[in-house]
N, C-alpha and C positions, 0 to 999 in steps of 0.2 A: 272811433277813435282806433284807427289801425294798429298805431303804435303800442296801444294797450292789450292787444290780443297777442297770445302765447305762440312764439314760432315753434314748428316741427310738430304741434300737436294739434287736435281738433278742438276748435272753440263752438261752442253752442250756444244760440241766441234764442232768449224767449222773449214773448210778446205779451204787453198787458194793456188792455184797454177799459175805461170806466165811462159811465154816463153821468149828466149832471145831479141824477138822485144818489149817485154813489155807488150804484151797483157796479161790479168789478168781474171781468172775465179774463183769464191767463192762458195764453196758448204756449205751452212749454216746450222748448226746443223746437221753435218754429223752423229754423234752418240752421246750418253750421257752417264755419268758415275753416277751410284748411291754410294755414299761414307758413310759408317757406320762405325763410330770408338768408338761411345759411347754407342751401345746397346739400347734395349728398355728403355722407361722411364717407371718407376713402382710407384705405389701408393697403400696405406692400407687405406681403408675405414672403415673396423670393425676388431678390436676395434680402435677409435681414440685415438691418443697420448694424455695423460694428462686426460684421461676419468676413469671412475670409474664403469664398467660394474658389474652388480649383477649375471649376467647368460651369458655365451659365449660358444656356441657350435660351431660356424663356424668364421673362419677368412677368410675376404674376400677383394677385390681391383680390381684395373684395369692395364692394361699393354698397350703400344701403340709404334709403329714401324713403319716407312715407307717401311719395307723390311719384314714385317711378324714376328708375335709373336710365337715363338715356345712352349713356357710355362713359367711356375713360379715357384719357388722353396720357400720355407719357412722354417726359422729356429725359435726356441722359446727358451730364456734365462729366467731362473728364479732367480730373486732378485741379478743379477749382477755375478752370480756364474755358476752352470753347465746349459748344454743344454739339452732339450728334445730329447731323441734317438727313440722315439716312443713307448717307454713304460715307461720310468721315466725319472727323470731329474739327469742322472749320467754322460754325455760326457763332456769331458772339452773343446771339440772344437766344432763349429757348426755344426749340422747335418741337411741338407737340405732336406725337404720333399716337394715332387711334389705336387702341386695343381692342381686342374681339371679347364679346361678352358684356353683361350688365352687372348682375349682383356678384359675380364670379368672372374676373376680366384676366387675360394674359396678353402678352406682345412677344413676339419673336424679333428681336432687333437686329439680328444679322451683324454685331458687332464682333470684330476680332479684340477680344480683351487683351491688354498687355500686362504681363507678370509685374507684379510689385506696384502697379498704379491703384491710385484710389479713384472712386467714380461717386457720383451723385445720382440717385434716380428720384425723380418727382413724378407724383401722380396727381391727376385732379378729375372729378367725374361732374356729370352735368344731369339735370332733371329733364323730363320730357317737356318743360316749359324753358328749355335752355338757361337754367339758373346753375352756375357753376359752384362748386364747393368753395367755402370762404376758407377753410384750413384745407392746405394741400399735405398729402402724405409723403414724407422724405426717408431715403434709406441710404445710407454712406456705407460703403464696403471698399475692401481692398481685394483686388484679384491676385490669387497665389498660386500659381503653377509650377514653382520649383520643387525640386525633390530634395530633402534633406540628405546629407552626406554623414558617413559613420565610418568610423576606423577602428581596428583592432591592435590595442597596444600590449596586453596582458593575456597569454603569453605572446612575447614578440613573434612576429611572423618568421616563419621558417626557422624556428628555434628547436633546440632538443632541451626538454625539461624534465626534471625527475620530483619536482613539487609543482602542485597544482591549487595554491590558495585561492585563487580566484581568476574569472575570465571578465576583462574589462576592457575600455577604451573610451572614446570620445565622438560626439556627435554635434552637428550644426546645421541649422537652417539657413539658406542662402538669403541675403538682402535683410536691409533694416527694418523695412516694413513687412516682413514675412510673418505667417502667423504662428510660429515658434514650434518647438520640438513638443510631441504628444507622448511618445514611446519609444524604446529601442528593444526589438525582438533577437532572441539569440536561438540559433540551432548549432547541434554538435554532430558531426558524422564521421563515421570509422571508414577510413578510406580503403581498408582491405576488402570489405565486402560491402560498402555502400549503406550500412544501418545507421540508423539515428538513434539517439539518446532520447528516450522518453522522461522528461523531467518529471512526470507526475507517477509513473509507475517503476521509475528506477530500473529501467532494462532498455536493451538494445532491440530496436523495432524496425520494421520494414517502410514504414512511413515518416516523412519529416514532421518532428513537433518542435513547436516554438514556445519558449518560455520569455517573460517579459522582465526584462533587466530593472534593478533599481536606479534611479537617477535617470537624466537623458544626456545634455551637453557633456557630463561624466557620467558612465554608466558601468555597472558592476553586476557581475553573476557570481554568486558563491556556490561551488560545487558541493553537491552532498557527498557523504563518507560514500555511499554505494557507488557513485561515479568514480570517484577517487580510486577505489579499489577495484572497478570494472575496467579500468585503462591496461592495455596489454604493452608490454614492455617490447620496444623497438617496432611499434605501429604508429603510423601517422594519422592525424585527425584534423578535419577541417573546421573551423568556426564561421557558421554563415551567419550574418547580421544584416538588418535593415531597420532604419528609423522612418517614423511616421510623423508628420506635422498636425495641426490643430486646423487644417483647411478642411472645405466641405465638398465634395468628399475627400478623405484625407489623401497627400502626397505620400506614396511610400517607394522606399528603395528597392532595388532587387536583391535578393539574397546573396546572388552569386557576383553581384557587382563589386562588393566590399567583403573582405573576410580574411583570413588567416590559417595557414597550415602549420601545425608543431608536431613533433616526435615525441612520444612518450618514453622515457627510457628508466626503469626502475632499478636503480643499482643498489640500492640500501636493503639489507636484508633485517628481519627481526632480530632485537637484541636477545641474549641467551637466557633461557629460563634458569632462574636462581633459586626456585624454592621446591625442587622435585622431592617427593617424599615418597616412601613405601611402608606399606604394612602388610602382615601376612593375610591370604584370604580365609575363607570359612572352610574351604575344601582343599585337600591335601594337593599340593603343588600348585597352588595359586598365591598370586602377589597383587595387591592392590597400589596402583600408583595415581598419585594426585599431583598438580603442579597448577600454576597460574600462567594464562596465555599472554603472549606479548603481541606488538603491533606488526602491522605491513611493513612499517619503515621504523626499525628500532621500537620504542615503546609507544608507537603511536598509528593509527590507522586500523581501519576494518580489512581483517583477511578474508576476502570474498570466498575464495577456494584455495586451499593449501594442504599441507603436509606435515604430521609430526613422525618421526622415525625414532624407534626406541633400541637402544643397545644394551645388552647384557650379556655379563659373563662372571663364571665363578673365579676368574683371576682378577684380583683387585688392580693389577697393573695393565690389564688389557685396555688398548687406545680405541675408542669409539670412532667409527667412521659411519657415513650415510650408505656408503656401498655394502657394509657387512651387518648394518642394523636388522634384527631379525623380526621387527613388528613394523608396518607400515600403515599409517592410519589417514585417510582422507580428511578434510574439514570443510566447513563452509560456515560463511557469516560469523566468523570469530572475533570478538571485540577485545582489545587490551584488558587486562584484568579478568576474563571471564575464567571461571574455575573449570579445569579439565582433569579427566580420571580415564583410567584404563585397567582393565583386568587382565592380569597376565595368567594365561592356563599352560597346563603341560609341562611345568617344570617339575625338578625332582623333588619331591617332599623333604622338608628339613634341611635343605642345601642352601647355602649363603649365596647371593647373588649381588652384584655391582651393576648399577643401571645409569643410564644417561639417556637424556631426549633431546631432539633437535627440531627446529620448526622451521618451515619453508613457507614463504609467501606465495601470492597469486602467481608471480612471475618466476618461481622457482630458485629465489634467492634465499639461501640456507644459513640459518643462525650458527653459532658456535653450539657446541654441545653444553649441556647444562652441567649443574653440579652433581657430582657422585652422591647417589642414594644407595643404600645397601639394607637389606634385610633377608631374612631365611623363608623360603617358601614355605605355605603351612605344611606341618609335619603330617606323615599318616599314621593314626591310631594304630596301635597293635592288634586291635581287634577288626581290623578292617583289610579288605582287598580292593586295591585302587588300579585304575588303567584308563584306556582310551580305545575307542573304536575309530578308526580311520580309514579312508579309501587308499587306493594305489598311489595318489598323490598326496598322501599324508595329511588330507583335510580331515578335519574332525567332522563325525557324523552326528546329528541329533536325534533323540527319539528312537534309538535303538534299544529294544529290549535286552536286558541281560539278568539270566536265572544262574543261581547258586545252588548246587548239590553237595551234601556231605559225603562222607566216605560210605555212608549206608544209602546211599542213593535217596536221600530226603531231600526235598525243595525246601531250603531254608530262608531264601531270601529273592525278592525280583525289584529290580530297579530299571532306570532308563537313563541313556546318556544325557548330559546336561547340553542346554543351549548356550555354550560358553565358547563355541566356535574351535574346541579341540576335541569334542566328542568324551569327555571325561565322564567316567562312572565311578561309584565308591559304594562298597557292600560293607556293612557295620553291624556290630553286635555278633560276632563270630566267636566260638570257642577254639583253643588249639587243635590244630589238626590240617589235613588237606583236603581241598575241596576241587569241584569241577565247575567251570563256567560256559554256559552257552549264550552266544549273542544271536538274537533273531531281527532280521529285518526285513519290511515289507515294501514292495515296490509293485505300485498300480496292483495292489490286492494279492499279489504274490509273494508269499514269504520264504526266507531261506535262513539256515541256521550254520553255525561254526562253533566248534569245541575246542576247550582246552582242558587237560587233566592234571593231576597232581600239584595244585597250587595251595602253596602254604598259608595259614592265617598271618596276616601283617604285610603280606607281597605289595610291592608298589610296582609300576610300570607293567602291568599285565595289559598288553594292547593287542588289538584284534586288527588286522588289517584285511579288509573286505576287497576280493578281486572285482571290484566293479568300478565301471568308467562314466556314470551317471554324472552330469552338472548338478550339483546340489542347488537347491531351491532355497528362497528366503520368505518367511512371510512378516509383515510388518503392518503397522498402522496406527491409530490414535484412539485414545479413550477419553470422550469429550461429553459435555453437558448440553442441554438444549439452552440457548440463551432466550431472554425475554423478549428482547427486539426480535428474534427470529419468530417466535410464537406468535407475537402479534401482528407480525407482518404477513401471516399466513402460510408459512414455510418452516422446515426446520433448519436450524443452524447449527455449527459446531463452533464453540469456543475454543481458546488456545490452551485452557484448563491447566493453567500453572497451579493453582490453589485447590481444585476439585479433585486431583490426583494425588495430594501430599499426603494422604492417609497410607501408611506404610503397608498396608493390607491389599492395596490396588494391585491386581494381578491380570494375567491372561493365562488361561489355561488350553493347551493342545490336547485332543484326543484322537484316537485312531481306533477303529474296531470296538468303541465302547470304553476304551481304558484311557485313563490320563497318561500321557506320554511326555509330555514336558510342560514347564511352568515358567513364567518371566514376569519379573515386578515390572510396573509400569513406571517410567521416568517421570520426574516432576515436570517435564513439558506437555506429558500427555501421550508421550510415544513408546512404542514397545516393539521389539524385534524379536523373531525366532528363527537364527540362520541355519544354515547345513541341512535342510531337510531333502530325503529322498523323495521323488514323485510319487504322487498318490493322491488318496482322498483323505482328509482329515476334518474335524470338527474343532471350533473354536468357541470359547466363551470368557468373557470378562467378569472380574469380581471387582465392584464399585468401593468396597468398604462396608457396605450394608447389604446388598443384594448382588444375585447373578444377572447378567444380561442373558437374552436368548442365544442358543447355540447358532453359530453361522456355519454352514457346509462349504467346505472350499476343495476343489482339485488343483493339485499342484502339478504343472508340468515340469519337464526337465529344466534346469536352469532358470525356473522362472521366478520373477521378483514381484510379489503380489501385495497389494495393500488393501487393508480392512479397515473399516471404523465401527467403534462401538459408541452408542450414544444413550445416555441414561438421564432421567430427570432428577436435579439434584435435591428438589423438594417435592417428592411426590405427595399427593393428597393423603394417602393411606399414612403417612409418617407425621401429620399434623393433627394435634388434638386439643381439645378444649373441655375442661371439666370444672363444675358441672355444665351441662348443656342439655337443654336450655338453661340459662342463668338469669338471675333478677337483679342483683346488685354487684356481682363481681364474679370473675371466671378465671381460671389458670390456664394460659395458653402454653402448650408444649410443642416442639418439632425436632425432629431428628435428620440430620444430612451429614454427608461425608465432607462437606466443604470445609477448609482449613486454610488459613485462618478466615474466620468467619465474618462478614460483613451484612447485617440482619436488619430488617425493619418491619415492626408490626402495625397496621392498621385496622383500626374496627369500624365498622359501618353500622348504621341502624337498618332496619328493613326497608326502610325509603332510600338507600343508597347514600347517606350522607355521613361524613367520616365525624365520629365522635371522640376518637382518641388514637393518638399515634406513640409509639414507644421507638425511640432511636436505639441503634446498636448498643449504646453506653449503657441502657438500662436493661439488657438482656443477660442475663446469667446462664453460664452454661458450661458443660463438662465434654471430655473428648468421648467420641463414638467408642463403644466396646469392640473388641476384635470380632 
């Protein structure tokens, strides 16, 4: 009964025979029957159904049968109407074209596909016994070769703008049967030098970098704070855009076919600083100024690069101006609300000053001057002699040795000029009388000296002008810790260390010829600077609050700006203790670190590496590290 045999599989036939005595013999699987009534299975892989190809030179797929595939035939119908006959779409009935291959087949139809038109591809396969597939493969697709259009509406083309809240516009995919918009990409070029904005590193680079806008038919890019602050007043910029659709491969526009040019004009200055405050410094003739930064435009916007100018006078009625301001400070990456400060040096000790500060944005727009702040510069103690060491350009010189002898030619004190930019020195603890001062400076290993006699105790403004014309050097750098991620990754990395250097004892010491000649505190950001140094060899080390780093030798050339970095372990192995150790039922864990404020966690593992206890930071008690 052939109908009872299974189709598409092997049917095994067994035979049994018996005699009249009832003896039986069975021949298992005497023969088998391969039954095929369905023909090969066939599938179309290119193009897929419901797709939108933009290029189609090959139709392909697969076929399979237990009894061998003889070949595959394909017909193509246009828009539910006529069929392709090998030359054009004029056949009223399917025309079957033989494909190449068997289990994997392909056909190059040579059809000039029409944009926006729907086609249906049908495939059938046959076995070596000329049995055709009972179920044909079908793929219906729409050919899409149209390029989407895109336009920039914000900022308006050929406009001059002073605000850039967003970059946006519209886009469309042509035709009702098109694949639809997939994305809009945006680039920004500075026309003065042809450089492009990198949306990811926030800087101008030499190669074009694209970002994908949010939205499609109505799209938008929100400029970062760094981009808005990085635009130059009076400079033109070109916005290049292109749209992509969902076709395969995607139809994409040309970045330069549509776009918009605008000119940036920054006419808004920062608003005036209103909280300038002063306090006497710790050194005679010093004043500490503090204030809060304003924005690039009024009270908003990052100031990428700008300036402060400080005007001071002993006359309360003096009118401040940026042209007569005595102190000029360059700034970078200043956000509205940032706390700012400046130590003024070289003022007359005990004298009252009236001060103002003004701020300029990246385009040189100056704010009005701030409120007037007033205070007296730190007075000179009566048992001191104070002064400055400067060069012929009246620049203060750092790390100049100052020796003091009394009337009996006994050396009573030795100090060094401070790293305050003014070359300030102060000798204290003197008794009434006259003194002799000698300043000694060293340039590339050669020392020179200069004397002054008859200086009375309590004298201020004792200045030495060195007849040298060397360009002074600056030594700067960072104090940072090893980061966990860096160590785990096989290398050393330096973190920004806001917290690691908050210990007030963190400092950097400068040595020359084995003597400490200068010392500066490390800022909360981890940075430190020793300015106004003469050329020569120095040694530098940092104190972290618990221990010293190793010395680094440095040779400073004339006018050089050199950067050094110090790295320390915030939790060295020697500063972690457990007692008793070994322990049976309990132990006390103690560690010492300079990190503050402290975020810590303790994990305890058994000898097999399994975690047995965890203590979060909230369960850790501690005390400030000793000086």
